[in-house]
VOVOFI-205866 format. One record per residue (C-alpha): x, y, z; chain; residue number from 1. Coordinates in nm, 2 decimals. Last residue first. Layout:
east  north  up  lolo  dolum
X  Y  Z  A  NUM
...
***
This chain:
east  north  up  lolo  dolum
-16.03  -14.45  -4.24  A  434
-16.20  -14.61  -4.40  A  433
-16.29  -14.75  -4.75  A  432
-16.17  -15.12  -4.69  A  431
-16.32  -15.43  -4.84  A  430
-16.23  -15.41  -5.21  A  429
-15.89  -15.25  -5.12  A  428
-15.79  -14.91  -5.02  A  427
-15.49  -14.85  -4.81  A  426
-15.45  -14.54  -4.57  A  425
-15.08  -14.48  -4.51  A  424
-14.96  -14.75  -4.75  A  423
-14.66  -14.96  -4.65  A  422
-14.84  -15.20  -4.41  A  421
-15.11  -15.25  -4.65  A  420
-14.86  -15.41  -4.90  A  419
-14.83  -15.72  -4.68  A  418
-14.50  -15.90  -4.65  A  417
-14.29  -15.61  -4.52  A  416
-13.91  -15.64  -4.57  A  415
-13.88  -15.26  -4.57  A  414
-13.71  -15.22  -4.90  A  413
-13.90  -15.50  -5.08  A  412
-14.24  -15.38  -4.95  A  411
-14.14  -15.03  -5.04  A  410
-14.09  -15.13  -5.40  A  409
-14.43  -15.29  -5.39  A  408
-14.57  -14.96  -5.25  A  407
-14.41  -14.76  -5.54  A  406
-14.55  -14.99  -5.81  A  405
-14.32  -14.94  -6.12  A  404
-14.42  -14.85  -6.47  A  403
-14.21  -14.87  -6.77  A  402
-14.09  -14.70  -7.09  A  401
-14.02  -14.72  -7.46  A  400
-14.03  -14.49  -7.76  A  399
-13.98  -14.46  -8.14  A  398
-14.10  -14.11  -8.23  A  397
-14.46  -14.01  -8.30  A  396
-14.45  -13.76  -8.59  A  395
-14.79  -13.62  -8.67  A  394
-15.02  -13.91  -8.76  A  393
-14.95  -14.10  -8.44  A  392
-15.11  -13.82  -8.23  A  391
-15.45  -13.90  -8.41  A  390
-15.43  -14.25  -8.26  A  389
-15.48  -14.11  -7.90  A  388
-15.78  -13.90  -8.00  A  387
-15.94  -14.20  -8.18  A  386
-15.87  -14.46  -7.92  A  385
-16.23  -14.58  -7.87  A  384
-16.27  -14.57  -8.25  A  383
-16.00  -14.84  -8.26  A  382
-16.25  -15.09  -8.12  A  381
-16.09  -15.36  -7.91  A  380
-16.09  -15.74  -7.96  A  379
-15.71  -15.77  -7.87  A  378
-15.64  -15.83  -8.24  A  377
-15.82  -15.51  -8.32  A  376
-15.59  -15.29  -8.09  A  375
-15.29  -15.48  -8.25  A  374
-15.39  -15.40  -8.59  A  373
-15.46  -15.03  -8.50  A  372
-15.11  -15.01  -8.34  A  371
-14.95  -15.16  -8.65  A  370
-15.11  -14.90  -8.88  A  369
-15.02  -14.62  -8.63  A  368
-14.64  -14.71  -8.62  A  367
-14.50  -14.60  -8.28  A  366
-14.55  -14.93  -8.10  A  365
-14.40  -14.93  -7.75  A  364
-14.08  -15.11  -7.64  A  363
-14.12  -15.25  -7.29  A  362
-14.25  -15.22  -6.94  A  361
-14.32  -15.38  -6.61  A  360
-14.23  -15.31  -6.25  A  359
-14.22  -15.46  -5.90  A  358
-14.34  -15.83  -5.96  A  357
-14.29  -16.01  -5.64  A  356
-14.15  -16.36  -5.61  A  355
-13.79  -16.26  -5.56  A  354
-13.77  -15.90  -5.68  A  353
-13.93  -15.92  -6.02  A  352
-13.88  -15.68  -6.31  A  351
-14.12  -15.76  -6.60  A  350
-14.01  -15.72  -6.97  A  349
-14.18  -15.66  -7.31  A  348
-14.03  -15.65  -7.65  A  347
-14.30  -15.89  -7.80  A  346
-14.31  -16.26  -7.90  A  345
-14.57  -16.39  -8.15  A  344
-14.44  -16.13  -8.39  A  343
-14.12  -16.32  -8.46  A  342
-13.87  -16.14  -8.69  A  341
-14.03  -15.79  -8.63  A  340
-14.05  -15.84  -8.26  A  339
-14.39  -15.73  -8.13  A  338
-14.42  -15.38  -7.99  A  337
-14.63  -15.32  -7.67  A  336
-14.92  -15.09  -7.73  A  335
-15.18  -15.37  -7.74  A  334
-15.11  -15.48  -7.38  A  333
-14.92  -15.80  -7.31  A  332
-15.02  -16.17  -7.28  A  331
-15.09  -16.21  -7.66  A  330
-14.75  -16.09  -7.75  A  329
-14.58  -16.39  -7.57  A  328
-14.31  -16.24  -7.34  A  327
-13.96  -16.16  -7.44  A  326
-13.82  -16.07  -7.10  A  325
-13.83  -16.18  -6.73  A  324
-13.60  -15.96  -6.54  A  323
-13.43  -16.03  -6.21  A  322
-13.39  -15.86  -5.88  A  321
-13.27  -16.07  -5.59  A  320
-13.40  -16.40  -5.44  A  319
-13.36  -16.60  -5.77  A  318
-13.43  -16.97  -5.71  A  317
-13.68  -16.92  -5.42  A  316
-13.84  -16.64  -5.62  A  315
-13.88  -16.86  -5.91  A  314
-14.08  -17.10  -5.70  A  313
-14.30  -16.82  -5.56  A  312
-14.34  -16.68  -5.91  A  311
-14.48  -17.01  -6.03  A  310
-14.72  -17.04  -5.74  A  309
-14.85  -16.69  -5.83  A  308
-14.92  -16.81  -6.18  A  307
-14.71  -16.74  -6.49  A  306
-14.94  -16.63  -6.77  A  305
-15.02  -16.88  -7.03  A  304
-14.89  -16.86  -7.38  A  303
-14.66  -17.15  -7.34  A  302
-14.82  -17.40  -7.10  A  301
-14.70  -17.39  -6.74  A  300
-14.58  -17.71  -6.58  A  299
-14.47  -17.69  -6.21  A  298
-14.22  -17.95  -6.08  A  297
-13.91  -17.73  -6.03  A  296
-13.77  -17.85  -6.36  A  295
-14.09  -17.74  -6.53  A  294
-14.05  -17.41  -6.36  A  293
-13.71  -17.36  -6.50  A  292
-13.83  -17.44  -6.85  A  291
-14.12  -17.19  -6.81  A  290
-13.87  -16.92  -6.70  A  289
-13.65  -17.00  -6.99  A  288
-13.95  -16.95  -7.23  A  287
-14.03  -16.62  -7.06  A  286
-13.67  -16.52  -7.11  A  285
-13.47  -16.49  -6.80  A  284
-13.24  -16.20  -6.70  A  283
-13.02  -16.15  -6.41  A  282
-12.97  -15.78  -6.30  A  281
-12.67  -15.60  -6.44  A  280
-12.59  -15.47  -6.19  A  279
-12.53  -15.56  -5.82  A  278
-12.78  -15.45  -5.55  A  277
-12.64  -15.35  -5.20  A  276
-12.85  -15.52  -4.93  A  275
-13.06  -15.33  -4.68  A  274
-13.03  -15.43  -4.31  A  273
-13.38  -15.41  -4.17  A  272
-13.47  -15.40  -3.81  A  271
-13.76  -15.15  -3.85  A  270
-13.59  -14.87  -3.65  A  269
-13.26  -14.97  -3.79  A  268
-13.39  -14.89  -4.14  A  267
-13.53  -14.56  -4.02  A  266
-13.19  -14.45  -3.88  A  265
-13.00  -14.57  -4.19  A  264
-13.23  -14.37  -4.42  A  263
-12.98  -14.15  -4.59  A  262
-12.70  -14.39  -4.69  A  261
-12.90  -14.72  -4.72  A  260
-13.20  -14.53  -4.88  A  259
-12.98  -14.36  -5.13  A  258
-12.81  -14.69  -5.23  A  257
-13.13  -14.87  -5.27  A  256
-13.29  -14.58  -5.47  A  255
-12.99  -14.56  -5.70  A  254
-12.99  -14.93  -5.75  A  253
-13.36  -14.93  -5.84  A  252
-13.31  -14.64  -6.08  A  251
-13.00  -14.78  -6.25  A  250
-13.17  -15.10  -6.32  A  249
-13.47  -14.93  -6.45  A  248
-13.26  -14.70  -6.67  A  247
-13.09  -15.02  -6.81  A  246
-13.43  -15.17  -6.87  A  245
-13.52  -14.85  -7.04  A  244
-13.24  -14.89  -7.30  A  243
-13.30  -15.25  -7.37  A  242
-13.67  -15.20  -7.41  A  241
-13.63  -14.94  -7.68  A  240
-13.52  -14.58  -7.70  A  239
-13.58  -14.27  -7.93  A  238
-13.83  -14.12  -7.70  A  237
-13.84  -14.19  -7.33  A  236
-14.13  -14.29  -7.09  A  235
-14.12  -14.32  -6.72  A  234
-14.39  -14.41  -6.46  A  233
-14.37  -14.44  -6.08  A  232
-14.71  -14.57  -5.97  A  231
-14.91  -14.51  -5.65  A  230
-15.20  -14.74  -5.57  A  229
-15.58  -14.75  -5.53  A  228
-15.74  -15.09  -5.58  A  227
-15.47  -15.27  -5.38  A  226
-15.28  -15.58  -5.46  A  225
-14.98  -15.74  -5.28  A  224
-15.11  -15.93  -4.98  A  223
-15.40  -16.07  -5.19  A  222
-15.77  -16.02  -5.23  A  221
-15.80  -15.92  -5.59  A  220
-16.14  -15.80  -5.71  A  219
-15.98  -15.58  -5.97  A  218
-16.13  -15.23  -6.01  A  217
-15.79  -15.07  -6.07  A  216
-15.71  -14.71  -5.98  A  215
-15.41  -14.47  -6.01  A  214
-15.21  -14.23  -5.79  A  213
-14.93  -14.06  -5.94  A  212
-14.55  -14.02  -5.98  A  211
-14.48  -13.92  -6.34  A  210
-14.18  -13.92  -6.57  A  209
-14.11  -13.77  -6.91  A  208
-13.82  -13.78  -7.16  A  207
-13.89  -13.67  -7.53  A  206
-14.07  -13.35  -7.42  A  205
-14.32  -13.32  -7.70  A  204
-14.34  -13.64  -7.90  A  203
-14.26  -13.83  -7.57  A  202
-14.58  -13.67  -7.43  A  201
-14.79  -13.90  -7.65  A  200
-14.65  -14.21  -7.48  A  199
-14.71  -14.05  -7.14  A  198
-15.06  -13.98  -7.22  A  197
-15.13  -14.35  -7.33  A  196
-14.97  -14.50  -7.03  A  195
-15.08  -14.28  -6.74  A  194
-15.21  -14.58  -6.55  A  193
-15.53  -14.73  -6.42  A  192
-15.73  -14.40  -6.50  A  191
-16.08  -14.36  -6.34  A  190
-16.36  -14.40  -6.59  A  189
-16.64  -14.19  -6.71  A  188
-17.02  -14.21  -6.73  A  187
-17.19  -13.89  -6.84  A  186
-17.46  -13.65  -6.72  A  185
-17.23  -13.47  -6.47  A  184
-16.94  -13.72  -6.44  A  183
-17.07  -14.03  -6.28  A  182
-16.79  -14.27  -6.20  A  181
-16.67  -14.59  -6.35  A  180
-16.39  -14.79  -6.19  A  179
-16.18  -14.98  -6.44  A  178
-16.12  -15.35  -6.49  A  177
-15.90  -15.36  -6.80  A  176
-16.07  -15.26  -7.13  A  175
-15.75  -15.30  -7.33  A  174
-15.58  -14.98  -7.22  A  173
-15.88  -14.75  -7.25  A  172
-16.22  -14.75  -7.09  A  171
-16.35  -14.43  -7.23  A  170
-16.39  -14.06  -7.14  A  169
-16.10  -14.08  -6.88  A  168
-16.07  -13.90  -6.55  A  167
-15.73  -13.94  -6.39  A  166
-15.55  -13.69  -6.62  A  165
-15.18  -13.66  -6.66  A  164
-14.92  -13.48  -6.43  A  163
-14.58  -13.45  -6.58  A  162
-14.21  -13.44  -6.44  A  161
-13.97  -13.36  -6.73  A  160
-13.66  -13.60  -6.75  A  159
-13.31  -13.46  -6.81  A  158
-13.12  -13.73  -6.62  A  157
-13.07  -13.54  -6.30  A  156
-13.45  -13.48  -6.30  A  155
-13.51  -13.85  -6.31  A  154
-13.29  -13.95  -6.03  A  153
-13.38  -13.65  -5.81  A  152
-13.75  -13.71  -5.84  A  151
-13.71  -14.08  -5.75  A  150
-13.47  -14.00  -5.46  A  149
-13.74  -13.76  -5.32  A  148
-14.01  -14.02  -5.34  A  147
-13.79  -14.29  -5.19  A  146
-13.71  -14.05  -4.89  A  145
-14.08  -13.98  -4.83  A  144
-14.14  -14.36  -4.84  A  143
-13.86  -14.41  -4.59  A  142
-14.02  -14.16  -4.36  A  141
-14.34  -14.37  -4.42  A  140
-14.17  -14.68  -4.30  A  139
-14.01  -14.50  -4.00  A  138
-14.34  -14.38  -3.87  A  137
-14.46  -14.73  -3.85  A  136
-14.15  -14.84  -3.65  A  135
-14.20  -14.55  -3.42  A  134
-14.57  -14.63  -3.34  A  133
-14.75  -14.31  -3.42  A  132
-14.89  -14.45  -3.74  A  131
-15.09  -14.71  -3.54  A  130
-15.28  -14.44  -3.36  A  129
-15.43  -14.26  -3.67  A  128
-15.45  -14.61  -3.83  A  127
-15.71  -14.72  -3.57  A  126
-15.90  -14.95  -3.81  A  125
-15.56  -15.03  -3.99  A  124
-15.42  -15.16  -3.67  A  123
-15.73  -15.37  -3.60  A  122
-15.69  -15.53  -3.95  A  121
-15.32  -15.58  -3.90  A  120
-15.34  -15.78  -3.58  A  119
-15.24  -15.61  -3.25  A  118
-14.93  -15.65  -3.04  A  117
-14.91  -15.50  -2.69  A  116
-14.56  -15.37  -2.64  A  115
-14.59  -15.16  -2.95  A  114
-14.54  -14.83  -2.76  A  113
-14.85  -14.70  -2.95  A  112
-15.08  -14.95  -2.77  A  111
-15.40  -14.96  -2.97  A  110
-15.77  -14.85  -2.93  A  109
-15.65  -14.63  -2.64  A  108
-15.83  -14.65  -2.31  A  107
-15.86  -14.35  -2.24  A  106
-15.92  -14.04  -2.43  A  105
-15.64  -13.81  -2.51  A  104
-15.60  -13.47  -2.34  A  103
-15.51  -13.17  -2.56  A  102
-15.26  -12.90  -2.48  A  101
-15.15  -13.02  -2.14  A  100
-14.89  -12.80  -2.00  A  99
-14.58  -12.91  -1.81  A  98
-14.36  -12.67  -1.63  A  97
-14.00  -12.67  -1.49  A  96
-13.93  -13.02  -1.61  A  95
-13.59  -13.18  -1.57  A  94
-13.49  -13.29  -1.92  A  93
-13.28  -13.60  -1.99  A  92
-12.96  -13.67  -2.17  A  91
-12.75  -13.97  -2.28  A  90
-13.01  -14.03  -2.56  A  89
-13.15  -14.34  -2.38  A  88
-13.14  -14.21  -2.03  A  87
-12.92  -14.40  -1.78  A  86
-12.58  -14.21  -1.81  A  85
-12.76  -13.88  -1.79  A  84
-12.67  -13.53  -1.89  A  83
-12.91  -13.26  -1.79  A  82
-13.12  -13.02  -2.00  A  81
-13.35  -12.79  -1.81  A  80
-13.73  -12.77  -1.87  A  79
-14.03  -12.65  -2.04  A  78
-14.27  -12.93  -2.15  A  77
-14.58  -12.90  -2.39  A  76
-14.83  -13.17  -2.41  A  75
-15.05  -13.36  -2.64  A  74
-15.22  -13.65  -2.48  A  73
-15.11  -13.98  -2.64  A  72
-15.09  -14.16  -2.31  A  71
-15.29  -14.00  -2.03  A  70
-15.11  -13.77  -1.78  A  69
-15.24  -13.81  -1.42  A  68
-14.90  -13.94  -1.28  A  67
-14.71  -13.65  -1.45  A  66
-14.94  -13.39  -1.29  A  65
-14.84  -13.47  -0.94  A  64
-14.47  -13.40  -0.99  A  63
-14.53  -13.09  -1.20  A  62
-14.77  -12.93  -0.94  A  61
-14.55  -13.02  -0.65  A  60
-14.26  -12.84  -0.83  A  59
-13.94  -13.03  -0.94  A  58
-13.64  -13.13  -0.74  A  57
-13.83  -13.24  -0.43  A  56
-13.95  -13.56  -0.58  A  55
-13.74  -13.63  -0.90  A  54
-13.92  -13.56  -1.24  A  53
-13.73  -13.69  -1.54  A  52
-13.85  -13.62  -1.89  A  51
-13.70  -13.88  -2.12  A  50
-13.69  -13.82  -2.50  A  49
-13.85  -13.98  -2.79  A  48
-13.81  -13.97  -3.17  A  47
-13.81  -13.72  -3.46  A  46
-14.18  -13.66  -3.52  A  45
-14.24  -13.60  -3.14  A  44
-14.25  -13.83  -2.84  A  43
-14.22  -13.75  -2.47  A  42
-14.14  -14.03  -2.23  A  41
-14.25  -13.90  -1.89  A  40
-14.07  -14.04  -1.59  A  39
-14.14  -14.01  -1.22  A  38
-13.92  -14.03  -0.92  A  37
-14.00  -14.08  -0.55  A  36
-14.28  -14.33  -0.63  A  35
-14.15  -14.52  -0.93  A  34
-14.41  -14.37  -1.16  A  33
-14.35  -14.45  -1.53  A  32
-14.54  -14.27  -1.81  A  31
-14.54  -14.35  -2.18  A  30
-14.56  -14.18  -2.53  A  29
-14.72  -13.86  -2.40  A  28
-14.71  -13.66  -2.73  A  27
-14.53  -13.36  -2.85  A  26
-14.39  -13.02  -2.78  A  25
-14.05  -12.95  -2.62  A  24
-13.93  -12.62  -2.48  A  23
-13.57  -12.60  -2.37  A  22
-13.37  -12.43  -2.10  A  21
-13.00  -12.48  -2.10  A  20
-12.79  -12.65  -1.83  A  19
-12.67  -12.92  -2.05  A  18
-12.72  -12.83  -2.42  A  17
-12.40  -12.99  -2.53  A  16
-12.53  -13.31  -2.39  A  15
-12.78  -13.33  -2.67  A  14
-13.14  -13.22  -2.74  A  13
-13.18  -13.21  -3.12  A  12
-13.33  -13.56  -3.12  A  11
-13.63  -13.44  -2.92  A  10
-13.71  -13.14  -3.14  A  9
-13.59  -12.81  -3.02  A  8
-13.71  -12.46  -2.92  A  7
-14.08  -12.53  -2.95  A  6
-14.30  -12.22  -2.91  A  5
-14.49  -12.15  -2.59  A  4
-14.83  -12.00  -2.49  A  3
-15.00  -12.13  -2.80  A  2
-15.30  -11.92  -2.90  A  1
***
């Protein structure tokens, strides 16, 4: 059993506590031995604090123990708070007792102080240490904040949070690259999105959202793709693309504003000054994007997807969020509604931040006959969507929605260029551990 119980986190120890006894629990972040005075930098989830041990003012046991402490060992410190003009927080703790709760091995695979840099691959191999670096901790505290803001945003607007299946009987959504798994005596597939389920749920709850983990068996080897990812999805009845684009604008601005106000400490820790976004976001049609690229020296034929090089060029022209709308129907999934007056173009949109696609969505097809037609046009078998199509016989409302990559949004917020830096334990085609 623990002999002591924590009285304060490091950031709760202020000058107002001068002369008071505190108990701190955490990790040995660093040790400095200056001969007649020794310093232990103690770290917990809130930050660091200086434990100061002057010769003759602490017990011999405490004084000698500090020099032997190994970094990242887990310790308990009981001591007296004292104001200090030198210590980082303006206070220090003079230790009465120090107890080692669990000694760390030495040497460490990484330097958690960040003084000795390591490449990303090595950091991910030792992620359990890498995450203890204060700047890394800050990224995932920001992720926690974004998740809270996301739920608050949708709940305040009357949306119901739903949880949809991850195990699918057939490869839906256009036969995209899905992972197959053995499910007793059957082969089944891992979901790449909640798309078909959230559409059906608009006929029940009208307004739904989901934050969930999904899977894509794409052999992408880029700085912005992973095979396991978290998606923020919404779907709303009696809306079209214009309505949900407005919701997406509101959502992104709401998150940025909330992070700027509530995550200032974490943003400072990663040296990021978050810009305020202005609505409405700029819009380009697909055709306008192609014309812009042609002026920039890159020709993309109508009907072809915009290549990465094209997005990089557009990102230089438009460094803040912008929509690309009115895509060729052939480039988008079967459930996106074509324009009535020009079926070769559909009511789809992508939201990009500079060069990075962050979200995509559009108006969905709610007419069963048109949906079957589009399924066939994409070379798919309507029988594979039998249970989904049945829902369209019994009052499927007009609806629209979008899906947003949480980690891509975090890349934008934190200024990170590799998606693996904003995922706790990333999974790509090469990495399954830790």
